[in-house]
VOMARZA-159624 format. One line per 3 residues: number of its first residue (from 0); their letters; for each residue x, y, z of N, C-alpha, C, CB. Coordinates in pm, whole numbers. Glycine has a CB too. Layout:
NUM = A = X:Y:Z:X:Y:Z:X:Y:Z:X:Y:Z ~ ...
END
This chain:
0 = MTR = 1794:-2814:-507:1825:-2848:-357:1669:-2913:-271:1888:-2681:-274 ~ 1704:-3017:-225:1531:-3085:-192:1582:-3076:-2:1483:-3329:-287 ~ 1480:-3019:54:1532:-3056:154:1378:-3032:229:1675:-2978:197
3 = KRA = 1316:-3108:379:1215:-3112:436:1237:-2987:498:1190:-3226:507 ~ 1079:-2992:513:1037:-2850:612:1094:-2892:766:831:-2817:623 ~ 1145:-3008:801:1155:-2992:942:1298:-2989:1005:1081:-3099:1002
6 = SIL = 1417:-3013:829:1562:-2999:851:1551:-2830:849:1671:-3082:723 ~ 1462:-2759:788:1480:-2605:737:1505:-2578:896:1324:-2508:641 ~ 1401:-2605:963:1338:-2539:1093:1447:-2581:1165:1184:-2588:1154
9 = VGV = 1506:-2704:1194:1621:-2729:1289:1756:-2643:1224:1652:-2907:1301 ~ 1764:-2633:1084:1881:-2595:1078:1850:-2391:1172:1936:-2619:878 ~ 1783:-2340:1094:1752:-2212:1199:1770:-2214:1308:1641:-2170:1213
12 = AVT = 1664:-2306:1393:1661:-2268:1520:1821:-2342:1601:1499:-2325:1583 ~ 1919:-2421:1530:2051:-2455:1538:2167:-2315:1521:2066:-2568:1423 ~ 2104:-2281:1417:2230:-2157:1380:2215:-2036:1481:2211:-2081:1204
15 = AAA = 2100:-2013:1546:2017:-1912:1639:2150:-1972:1725:1815:-1935:1693 ~ 2050:-2085:1800:2095:-2112:1940:2257:-2130:1953:2021:-2245:1992 ~ 2382:-2127:1830:2479:-2106:1854:2534:-1968:1880:2520:-2162:1783
18 = GLG = 2407:-1858:1896:2446:-1724:1941:2534:-1656:1846:2513:-1730:2071 ~ 2526:-1714:1718:2608:-1602:1635:2594:-1471:1565:2644:-1650:1556 ~ 2517:-1375:1635:2484:-1264:1600:2387:-1215:1580:2520:-1244:1538
21 = AGL = 2359:-1069:1604:2255:-1044:1569:2259:-936:1413:2196:-993:1699 ~ 2149:-904:1402:2146:-826:1200:1989:-809:1205:2206:-975:1011 ~ 2015:-756:1046:1921:-785:959:1859:-711:864:1848:-821:1012
24 = AIA = 1809:-750:704:1779:-722:612:1838:-784:473:1786:-617:634 ~ 1777:-818:416:1810:-888:277:1915:-788:191:1656:-914:182 ~ 1923:-663:155:2008:-576:131:2128:-495:184:1954:-528:109
27 = ATS = 2160:-378:189:2248:-291:217:2262:-225:306:2256:-235:159 ~ 2382:-146:300:2448:-98:435:2374:-10:427:2597:-64:461 ~ 2359:131:345:2235:207:353:2241:288:234:2217:292:484
30 = GSG = 2270:168:121:2227:261:3:2082:256:-29:2302:224:-128 ~ 2068:318:-154:1972:315:-213:1942:211:-318:1968:418:-246 ~ 1941:114:-283:1923:-52:-324:1809:-13:-387:1904:-188:-200
33 = TGH = 1749:-84:-539:1669:-182:-579:1598:-274:-479:1741:-252:-660 ~ 1451:-251:-473:1375:-351:-436:1419:-425:-239:1407:-464:-582 ~ 1526:-435:-270:1592:-516:-101:1697:-383:-58:1724:-722:-130
36 = STV = 1619:-277:34:1714:-200:124:1656:-214:211:1753:-71:110 ~ 1772:-168:321:1705:-123:446:1585:-61:529:1754:-77:465 ~ 1566:56:432:1410:62:440:1318:-17:428:1367:125:376
39 = ATA = 1328:-154:393:1172:-227:380:1219:-330:498:1116:-316:196 ~ 1278:-295:578:1317:-358:686:1197:-355:769:1437:-300:746 ~ 1145:-261:785:1046:-241:929:923:-328:912:986:-68:954
42 = PGS = 897:-357:1011:774:-433:1018:661:-342:949:740:-472:1175 ~ 566:-465:879:467:-437:804:522:-379:633:384:-329:896 ~ 619:-371:643:669:-337:454:681:-503:391:887:-233:431
45 = PPY = 697:-489:271:619:-649:197:717:-772:200:579:-633:5 ~ 924:-694:261:984:-807:282:963:-899:433:1120:-766:258 ~ 901:-780:490:926:-839:687:747:-926:635:919:-628:900
48 = SYY = 691:-883:625:536:-933:574:588:-1100:535:460:-822:400 ~ 662:-1085:430:677:-1211:375:757:-1287:464:732:-1209:244 ~ 836:-1232:580:897:-1328:626:821:-1384:731:1016:-1295:659
51 = HSM = 745:-1266:803:667:-1326:941:549:-1442:864:566:-1166:1050 ~ 493:-1432:695:391:-1509:692:508:-1649:642:251:-1446:581 ~ 591:-1644:610:638:-1799:523:743:-1814:659:739:-1788:309
54 = MGS = 792:-1792:760:805:-1834:914:683:-1885:953:841:-1717:1015 ~ 552:-1838:978:477:-1873:1017:367:-2023:968:450:-1765:1022 ~ 469:-2028:817:365:-2142:754:473:-2237:796:310:-2141:566
57 = YVG = 587:-2202:825:674:-2341:882:638:-2390:1035:851:-2303:886 ~ 633:-2261:1070:634:-2306:1239:512:-2327:1318:701:-2199:1325 ~ 436:-2312:1264:289:-2274:1303:281:-2181:1455:198:-2431:1321
60 = GTS = 138:-2157:1490:132:-2078:1611:188:-2164:1751:-27:-2032:1626 ~ 248:-2251:1739:258:-2282:1895:406:-2408:1911:72:-2365:1955 ~ 474:-2409:1765:593:-2486:1774:707:-2422:1830:628:-2530:1653
63 = MMG = 817:-2467:1804:931:-2372:1912:976:-2298:1834:1062:-2438:1991 ~ 918:-2253:1727:930:-2056:1721:876:-1980:1719:967:-1988:1650 ~ 696:-2045:1756:541:-1996:1728:545:-1882:1842:400:-2132:1754
66 = GSG = 388:-1940:1869:317:-1869:1980:416:-1889:2101:159:-1932:2009 ~ 483:-2015:2148:550:-2029:2255:702:-2103:2248:459:-2096:2336 ~ 770:-2078:2397:900:-2152:2366:1002:-2041:2371:901:-2233:2218
69 = SNQ = 1138:-2106:2379:1284:-2012:2382:1248:-1944:2246:1463:-2111:2380 ~ 1242:-2023:2161:1249:-1947:2045:1172:-1839:1943:1266:-2018:1995 ~ 1085:-1818:2041:926:-1710:1949:992:-1586:1918:752:-1653:2070
72 = WMM = 1128:-1558:1985:1166:-1387:1893:1208:-1424:1786:1292:-1271:1949 ~ 1213:-1521:1714:1225:-1570:1562:1124:-1504:1474:1203:-1731:1549 ~ 996:-1537:1519:902:-1489:1442:877:-1321:1444:786:-1564:1484
75 = GPA = 923:-1250:1505:910:-1102:1549:1015:-1068:1507:890:-1060:1688 ~ 1053:-892:1487:1114:-811:1445:1279:-858:1506:1041:-678:1483 ~ 1308:-888:1585:1454:-964:1626:1501:-1049:1518:1444:-1064:1759
78 = GYR = 1387:-1154:1509:1437:-1300:1428:1466:-1216:1305:1306:-1451:1398 ~ 1367:-1133:1237:1420:-1082:1137:1522:-1031:1090:1379:-1034:1121 ~ 1542:-916:1186:1689:-861:1185:1806:-1016:1167:1717:-762:1364
81 = WMF = 1766:-1112:1302:1879:-1193:1285:1913:-1223:1123:1852:-1328:1368 ~ 1814:-1249:1041:1812:-1288:918:1840:-1224:839:1733:-1323:886 ~ 1796:-1106:833:1848:-1063:687:1981:-944:721:1696:-979:584
84 = GGT = 1998:-898:840:2121:-797:861:2089:-654:875:2217:-803:744 ~ 2118:-582:763:2039:-433:787:2176:-394:811:1905:-400:925 ~ 2260:-272:860:2352:-221:838:2492:-302:906:2318:-95:874
87 = SPP = 2436:-424:925:2550:-527:972:2553:-642:840:2502:-611:1145 ~ 2604:-730:854:2591:-825:781:2489:-946:879:2745:-866:733 ~ 2427:-1042:799:2277:-1111:833:2363:-1226:941:2166:-1199:660
90 = AWM = 2365:-1222:1020:2389:-1287:1150:2402:-1443:1121:2266:-1254:1256 ~ 2356:-1539:1037:2424:-1655:987:2517:-1647:914:2360:-1727:932 ~ 2548:-1561:833:2707:-1526:788:2827:-1500:901:2703:-1383:701
93 = HGE = 2779:-1518:996:2896:-1498:1083:2940:-1636:1151:2860:-1387:1194 ~ 2856:-1723:1106:2894:-1853:1174:2961:-1942:1086:2778:-1925:1230 ~ 2999:-2042:1160:3070:-2149:1066:2974:-2248:1012:3184:-2231:1142
96 = RLP = 3043:-2336:943:2926:-2433:843:2821:-2438:956:2982:-2624:781 ~ 2687:-2498:857:2585:-2544:990:2647:-2697:1017:2383:-2552:943 ~ 2602:-2719:1151:2643:-2846:1237:2623:-2990:1139:2533:-2853:1387
99 = AGM = 2731:-3026:1120:2678:-3230:1043:2555:-3286:1096:2803:-3387:1098 ~ 2505:-3306:1032:2389:-3445:1075:2254:-3331:1115:2458:-3579:1265 ~ 2270:-3172:1125:2176:-3106:1116:2091:-3074:1006:2210:-3030:1155
102 = MGA = 2196:-3023:872:2137:-2998:774:2223:-3056:643:2110:-2857:781 ~ 2306:-3183:681:2349:-3235:603:2518:-3164:633:2260:-3217:474 ~ 2629:-3290:632:2783:-3235:698:2796:-3160:534:2946:-3397:762
105 = GTD = 2849:-3039:615:2925:-2935:471:2848:-2875:418:2993:-2995:346 ~ 2708:-2869:436:2576:-2768:380:2620:-2653:361:2450:-2744:473 ~ 2651:-2576:230:2600:-2445:219:2499:-2330:282:2570:-2457:135
108 = PGQ = 2522:-2275:358:2405:-2191:414:2320:-2132:307:2457:-2073:503 ~ 2431:-2122:251:2328:-2003:107:2214:-2099:64:2442:-1954:-89 ~ 2227:-2226:53:2140:-2290:-51:2015:-2323:121:2242:-2472:-175
111 = VMG = 2009:-2314:220:1904:-2294:311:1835:-2156:272:1959:-2298:460 ~ 1921:-2048:283:1857:-1924:294:1820:-1851:131:1964:-1831:388 ~ 1871:-1970:12:1782:-1920:-121:1662:-1966:-141:1838:-1950:-246
114 = RLW = 1640:-2086:-49:1537:-2203:-78:1451:-2091:25:1577:-2406:-24 ~ 1443:-2027:131:1365:-1989:231:1309:-1858:170:1442:-1978:367 ~ 1377:-1777:64:1409:-1621:57:1386:-1656:-149:1628:-1554:149
117 = ASA = 1376:-1769:-178:1285:-1791:-320:1181:-1703:-363:1211:-1916:-317 ~ 1036:-1707:-264:967:-1624:-292:913:-1486:-239:909:-1680:-308 ~ 1035:-1446:-242:1026:-1353:-152:981:-1198:-237:1172:-1356:-72
120 = PGP = 899:-1096:-177:887:-976:-275:1044:-916:-318:791:-847:-192 ~ 1030:-851:-462:1113:-767:-505:1109:-803:-656:1245:-774:-431 ~ 1224:-705:-703:1195:-689:-884:1260:-869:-898:1335:-512:-1004
123 = RVS = 1227:-880:-1024:1287:-1006:-1060:1341:-944:-1222:1158:-1157:-1053 ~ 1406:-1044:-1353:1402:-1045:-1450:1422:-1218:-1489:1486:-940:-1489 ~ 1388:-1214:-1683:1364:-1327:-1685:1530:-1366:-1701:1250:-1366:-1793
126 = PGQ = 1512:-1511:-1738:1662:-1580:-1796:1732:-1500:-1899:1640:-1728:-1872 ~ 1648:-1503:-2030:1654:-1410:-2095:1736:-1262:-2056:1536:-1405:-2115 ~ 1656:-1237:-2000:1710:-1101:-1946:1813:-1100:-1889:1641:-1037:-1865
129 = AIA = 1864:-1184:-1774:1988:-1194:-1743:2093:-1260:-1783:1987:-1212:-1661 ~ 2108:-1292:-1915:2211:-1337:-2039:2257:-1210:-2082:2142:-1424:-2174 ~ 2126:-1128:-2146:2177:-1040:-2206:2190:-918:-2120:2113:-1027:-2315
132 = LGS = 2180:-881:-1973:2219:-847:-1879:2381:-839:-1878:2158:-919:-1795 ~ 2417:-973:-1834:2564:-1037:-1800:2604:-1014:-1954:2574:-1225:-1732 ~ 2576:-1001:-2041:2720:-983:-2134:2685:-805:-2206:2731:-1147:-2301
135 = QVP = 2626:-741:-2155:2599:-669:-2190:2731:-559:-2144:2472:-669:-2163 ~ 2779:-483:-2229:2905:-425:-2223:2881:-239:-2158:2973:-444:-2398 ~ 2897:-214:-2052:2812:-122:-1999:2889:49:-2041:2798:-164:-1820
138 = AGA = 2804:133:-2032:2813:256:-2082:2927:329:-2066:2723:321:-2041 ~ 3034:378:-2114:3113:428:-2091:3275:349:-2043:3046:500:-2021 ~ 3223:241:-2063:3359:107:-2012:3461:126:-2163:3269:-130:-1997
141 = RID = 3567:62:-2130:3668:0:-2199:3698:-140:-2184:3771:61:-2176 ~ 3707:-186:-2266:3661:-389:-2228:3811:-405:-2243:3534:-524:-2379 ~ 3884:-477:-2222:3984:-602:-2256:3984:-732:-2248:4074:-598:-2204
144 = RAA = 3908:-802:-2332:3886:-967:-2287:3950:-1024:-2265:3844:-1049:-2342 ~ 4139:-1015:-2325:4211:-1090:-2318:4257:-1096:-2148:4301:-1061:-2423 ~ 4274:-957:-2157:4306:-914:-2000:4199:-935:-1864:4328:-755:-2008
147 = RTI = 4090:-962:-1950:3980:-943:-1851:3948:-830:-1751:3989:-1039:-1781 ~ 3950:-694:-1809:3923:-573:-1763:3862:-482:-1815:4000:-529:-1737 ~ 3799:-455:-1745:3663:-333:-1745:3720:-191:-1682:3511:-390:-1625
150 = TFT = 3764:-75:-1787:3773:25:-1704:3671:136:-1727:3900:70:-1710 ~ 3653:252:-1632:3594:353:-1651:3634:457:-1643:3523:355:-1607 ~ 3629:565:-1681:3634:696:-1686:3569:778:-1633:3629:725:-1770
153 = TGG = 3473:797:-1711:3334:831:-1643:3318:866:-1506:3250:726:-1654 ~ 3221:975:-1461:3189:996:-1330:3015:916:-1283:3198:1176:-1316 ~ 2973:824:-1370:2894:759:-1352:2894:601:-1376:2823:820:-1402
156 = VHL = 2907:523:-1298:2954:366:-1368:2811:309:-1313:3130:265:-1290 ~ 2727:232:-1433:2656:145:-1428:2723:45:-1476:2551:167:-1475 ~ 2680:-89:-1393:2729:-250:-1428:2597:-323:-1385:2883:-316:-1327
159 = TAV = 2641:-474:-1427:2538:-534:-1424:2622:-697:-1386:2443:-504:-1570 ~ 2587:-758:-1259:2654:-872:-1209:2609:-987:-1207:2686:-861:-1107 ~ 2596:-1103:-1285:2494:-1193:-1282:2587:-1311:-1179:2437:-1243:-1455
162 = ASP = 2522:-1377:-1104:2573:-1457:-1004:2522:-1619:-1044:2516:-1397:-854 ~ 2651:-1669:-1024:2633:-1837:-1110:2587:-1847:-1244:2521:-1936:-1041 ~ 2606:-1760:-1332:2489:-1776:-1488:2503:-1897:-1539:2519:-1672:-1632
165 = AGG = 2373:-1912:-1642:2377:-2027:-1724:2491:-2019:-1805:2259:-2045:-1803 ~ 2553:-2163:-1793:2649:-2212:-1895:2812:-2131:-1878:2572:-2176:-2052 ~ 2826:-2106:-1747:2945:-2037:-1680:2977:-2117:-1548:2911:-1877:-1645
168 = PDE = 3131:-2084:-1528:3152:-2155:-1421:3049:-2143:-1293:3279:-2123:-1388 ~ 3039:-2225:-1191:2943:-2208:-1078:3077:-2131:-981:2856:-2383:-1009 ~ 2968:-2087:-904:3058:-1964:-811:3118:-1853:-860:3171:-2012:-747
171 = TFR = 3082:-1792:-987:3119:-1665:-1010:3030:-1558:-1064:3214:-1673:-1084 ~ 3084:-1442:-1122:2999:-1343:-1160:3064:-1354:-1324:3012:-1186:-1062 ~ 2913:-1298:-1389:2988:-1282:-1517:2946:-1113:-1521:2926:-1397:-1665
174 = IAG = 3055:-1008:-1577:2986:-932:-1598:3066:-887:-1730:2956:-852:-1484 ~ 2935:-789:-1835:2976:-750:-1961:3069:-869:-2027:3052:-611:-1948 ~ 3026:-981:-2031:3083:-1162:-2058:3204:-1172:-2030:3082:-1230:-2213
177 = IVN = 3257:-1138:-1940:3355:-1194:-1840:3359:-1230:-1732:3421:-1147:-1822 ~ 3402:-1368:-1714:3412:-1405:-1543:3511:-1305:-1480:3479:-1575:-1509 ~ 3427:-1261:-1389:3503:-1199:-1247:3625:-1106:-1303:3577:-1340:-1134
180 = PTI = 3559:-977:-1376:3693:-935:-1420:3736:-812:-1347:3696:-907:-1571 ~ 3867:-752:-1339:3914:-674:-1274:3841:-535:-1322:4056:-691:-1282 ~ 3777:-436:-1184:3682:-353:-1226:3770:-217:-1217:3543:-363:-1137
183 = TVP = 3796:-109:-1286:3833:37:-1269:3765:106:-1236:3869:96:-1348 ~ 3723:220:-1160:3667:321:-1155:3738:470:-1122:3582:284:-1080 ~ 3694:572:-1126:3786:685:-1135:3724:672:-963:3759:845:-1269
186 = AGA = 3840:761:-851:3736:805:-746:3683:919:-738:3773:796:-636 ~ 3588:899:-660:3468:1003:-689:3306:969:-761:3535:1102:-789 ~ 3338:832:-809:3253:796:-909:3131:776:-835:3298:677:-991
189 = KVS = 3035:775:-920:2886:715:-847:2851:574:-925:2733:841:-874 ~ 2857:468:-816:2847:366:-945:2741:272:-859:3020:275:-1008 ~ 2693:205:-943:2561:143:-929:2580:21:-1007:2439:232:-980
192 = IQV = 2542:-100:-914:2582:-232:-968:2474:-343:-953:2711:-277:-900 ~ 2387:-349:-1080:2270:-456:-1048:2304:-560:-1033:2174:-477:-1132 ~ 2290:-660:-936:2323:-804:-909:2180:-883:-937:2383:-825:-743
195 = INA = 2251:-999:-1049:2094:-1087:-1077:2145:-1246:-996:2044:-1117:-1307 ~ 2066:-1255:-903:2078:-1400:-863:2059:-1521:-997:1954:-1421:-744 ~ 2105:-1614:-1072:2080:-1709:-1179:2117:-1821:-1130:2142:-1686:-1302
198 = DPD = 2159:-1846:-995:2158:-1982:-942:2083:-2061:-879:2224:-1995:-888 ~ 2012:-2198:-931:1854:-2208:-932:1873:-2269:-774:1764:-2326:-1074 ~ 1975:-2339:-696:1935:-2309:-552:2038:-2301:-476:1850:-2401:-492
201 = TAH = 2089:-2183:-444:2158:-2096:-354:2182:-1965:-386:2267:-2142:-326 ~ 2169:-1901:-236:2156:-1727:-230:2271:-1672:-242:2100:-1661:-101 ~ 2266:-1562:-362:2456:-1482:-336:2412:-1366:-324:2600:-1479:-477
204 = GLV = 2541:-1303:-280:2512:-1110:-314:2633:-1076:-327:2437:-993:-185 ~ 2612:-984:-355:2800:-877:-361:2826:-737:-266:2828:-787:-553 ~ 2938:-761:-238:2985:-706:-105:3124:-622:-175:3025:-847:31
207 = ISA = 3150:-538:-173:3268:-451:-216:3381:-413:-60:3186:-288:-294 ~ 3448:-495:-78:3545:-564:45:3676:-467:42:3597:-751:11 ~ 3774:-493:109:3905:-507:136:3941:-578:115:3947:-499:214
210 = SSG = 3904:-700:170:3984:-847:156:3895:-924:18:3966:-961:334 ~ 3972:-984:-46:3912:-1087:-150:3852:-1215:-57:4045:-1145:-267 ~ 3838:-1213:25:3782:-1315:94:3797:-1478:87:3672:-1288:74
213 = RSS = 3929:-1495:-15:3945:-1608:-30:4061:-1696:91:3979:-1603:-172 ~ 4052:-1635:152:4121:-1663:298:4037:-1732:389:4162:-1534:374 ~ 3911:-1653:389:3848:-1714:473:3728:-1759:474:3857:-1666:546
216 = WMP = 3651:-1875:544:3491:-1943:475:3378:-1771:548:3420:-2188:600 ~ 3426:-1717:614:3316:-1632:650:3391:-1456:631:3258:-1683:832 ~ 3388:-1392:511:3453:-1331:442:3404:-1180:521:3428:-1368:287
219 = VMT = 3266:-1201:560:3228:-1068:603:3311:-1031:732:3072:-1062:631 ~ 3339:-1149:838:3417:-1109:957:3570:-1078:904:3412:-1235:1076 ~ 3617:-1054:812:3751:-1029:804:3744:-914:682:3843:-1173:773
222 = GRP = 3670:-905:639:3635:-787:505:3512:-757:521:3647:-836:342 ~ 3475:-603:600:3328:-536:591:3309:-453:450:3306:-422:726 ~ 3199:-406:436:3189:-281:264:3276:-236:339:3035:-152:192
225 = VFT = 3331:-161:243:3452:-38:186:3384:82:179:3522:-61:23 ~ 3232:77:98:3156:246:81:3015:187:168:3109:321:-141 ~ 3005:315:212:2859:295:267:2755:296:130:2817:433:385
228 = GSA = 2722:170:111:2602:115:33:2647:17:-61:2524:223:-44 ~ 2766:-17:-46:2853:-104:-92:2826:-240:-56:2974:-70:-56 ~ 2720:-294:-6:2682:-441:-5:2527:-467:-15:2736:-507:128
231 = LWF = 2485:-591:-77:2330:-686:-95:2388:-815:-25:2262:-728:-293 ~ 2351:-811:32:2402:-938:145:2329:-1064:94:2351:-909:328 ~ 2245:-1065:22:2163:-1229:-48:2056:-1176:-146:2059:-1347:92
234 = LGN = 2046:-1242:-256:1892:-1277:-347:1890:-1399:-359:1867:-1222:-501 ~ 1723:-1417:-296:1725:-1601:-330:1717:-1648:-423:1640:-1683:-291 ~ 1623:-1796:-419:1683:-1861:-544:1581:-1784:-671:1667:-2058:-534
237 = PTT = 1615:-1789:-818:1467:-1775:-864:1368:-1902:-875:1471:-1715:-1001 ~ 1228:-1822:-945:1141:-1955:-939:1077:-1896:-1071:1026:-1994:-784 ~ 959:-1968:-1082:900:-1960:-1188:877:-1786:-1223:772:-2052:-1170
240 = AGM = 904:-1696:-1134:833:-1564:-1150:961:-1532:-1199:759:-1473:-1022 ~ 1088:-1590:-1236:1161:-1466:-1257:1272:-1476:-1152:1068:-1331:-1242 ~ 1391:-1444:-1184:1549:-1464:-1125:1580:-1326:-1005:1684:-1450:-1287
243 = HTG = 1595:-1344:-903:1582:-1236:-765:1701:-1130:-859:1654:-1322:-553 ~ 1631:-981:-824:1740:-877:-859:1758:-765:-745:1701:-802:-1002 ~ 1857:-728:-763:1884:-564:-667:2011:-479:-689:1899:-590:-494
246 = TLT = 1945:-397:-655:2128:-334:-734:2157:-235:-580:2114:-175:-958 ~ 2296:-189:-579:2359:-133:-456:2467:-6:-509:2444:-266:-368 ~ 2382:76:-480:2480:243:-480:2554:283:-416:2433:353:-465
249 = FTA = 2636:325:-453:2779:367:-364:2889:508:-443:2894:192:-363 ~ 2909:551:-338:3032:657:-405:3183:586:-414:3053:808:-293 ~ 3222:549:-498:3354:533:-474:3494:651:-409:3377:490:-598
252 = AMP = 3463:669:-303:3527:790:-246:3687:811:-231:3474:800:-118 ~ 3727:668:-177:3892:677:-114:3948:559:-241:3919:604:107 ~ 4031:593:-312:4145:562:-389:4192:419:-306:4263:697:-390
255 = GIY = 4230:316:-400:4287:188:-357:4237:46:-441:4247:177:-202 ~ 4266:-41:-395:4273:-192:-445:4182:-279:-363:4423:-255:-436 ~ 4040:-287:-414:3963:-343:-319:3898:-474:-404:3854:-231:-257
258 = HYL = 3816:-517:-336:3753:-644:-393:3552:-645:-394:3826:-783:-276 ~ 3531:-689:-502:3395:-752:-482:3395:-937:-496:3293:-678:-609 ~ 3312:-959:-419:3305:-1094:-386:3117:-1103:-295:3472:-1134:-270
261 = CPV = 3118:-1226:-332:2964:-1312:-266:2999:-1330:-110:2928:-1504:-346 ~ 2901:-1276:-23:2934:-1262:121:2863:-1419:212:2853:-1092:178 ~ 2855:-1446:117:2789:-1592:165:2856:-1689:197:2716:-1654:82
264 = PGH = 2873:-1742:311:2981:-1827:360:3058:-1909:264:2929:-1913:453 ~ 3143:-1973:227:3212:-2031:140:3227:-1967:11:3167:-2142:129 ~ 3118:-1889:-30:3160:-1881:-175:3241:-1771:-244:3050:-1884:-244
267 = AQK = 3316:-1682:-156:3461:-1603:-212:3567:-1714:-250:3539:-1495:-81 ~ 3559:-1803:-150:3660:-1907:-192:3677:-1993:-276:3678:-1964:-131 ~ 3603:-2015:-285:3527:-2104:-450:3573:-2027:-575:3319:-2096:-467
270 = GMT = 3548:-1919:-570:3596:-1821:-681:3495:-1727:-747:3654:-1899:-791 ~ 3451:-1656:-635:3348:-1581:-658:3375:-1419:-604:3230:-1655:-591 ~ 3486:-1373:-648:3533:-1272:-587:3637:-1213:-731:3609:-1324:-431
273 = GTF = 3641:-1090:-776:3710:-1018:-821:3770:-875:-781:3663:-1024:-901 ~ 3871:-835:-880:3906:-706:-796:3880:-578:-830:4027:-696:-775 ~ 3839:-508:-768:3732:-387:-791:3876:-227:-684:3499:-453:-662
276 = TVS = 3946:-141:-808:4041:-78:-827:3950:65:-842:4134:-138:-942 ~ 3960:171:-725:3935:304:-732:4058:378:-763:3875:349:-613 ~ 4072:429:-881:4197:454:-957:4198:637:-908:4180:405:-1160
279 = TS = 4283:699:-932:4327:845:-920:4374:879:-1049:4439:873:-813 ~ 4408:866:-1134:4377:910:-1284:4300:889:-1355:4438:891:-1355
END
């Protein structure tokens, strides 16, 4: 993705001016996610320090989002919360598409955020590691590749989801070498999902939701996280340092048929979703 610095700023300012909500944090509701968690959103933490430095490099000290003007809050904790989320989805996930003529007609907001957070702190993996982890069969899992199902009977569930993997369909997840498989876990299982963003120019995340998100451009508005800790809002674009990765951890407390999906606007509609079943048997 190629964007001019001014275009990025205009896009951020326009979304803010639209009054699309408030919130804050790269990662999850309240789980112990690796790298990007709500604990790391406090001023002085590495993610916040990165945010402040990154925004300062774009806007300078006296421009519209810098030391003066109506959008000064974008440089401080309020702007950070607005961009990152926290216990709620990031505010930019609540809005419609970015206005035509500002960031380009129909621009995916995930592309804007993917570039802004490409150099953010946090754990990373190499492309080779992403391929291996996306093909790895999780311990305790029964795989049916023809039916595209992964079934766990153990109380501990650990798996890796690679977003938009190399050589695979775009806007999908690869888990155990399967595209968007149906995942079944027993009720009460402690679930840990490592998410890797392999997409070269778009931010992605993963949320366990009651909705598949296919009917809504903004799935986080129609289906919020089902379990505490079952959301990692987004990871930035890969760089030469590697691919961003984060882990969401939660207890599958309530039996039912749910969905895992990318919460970035428009991505679930394009196919970035699968079924997540919590079984009593």
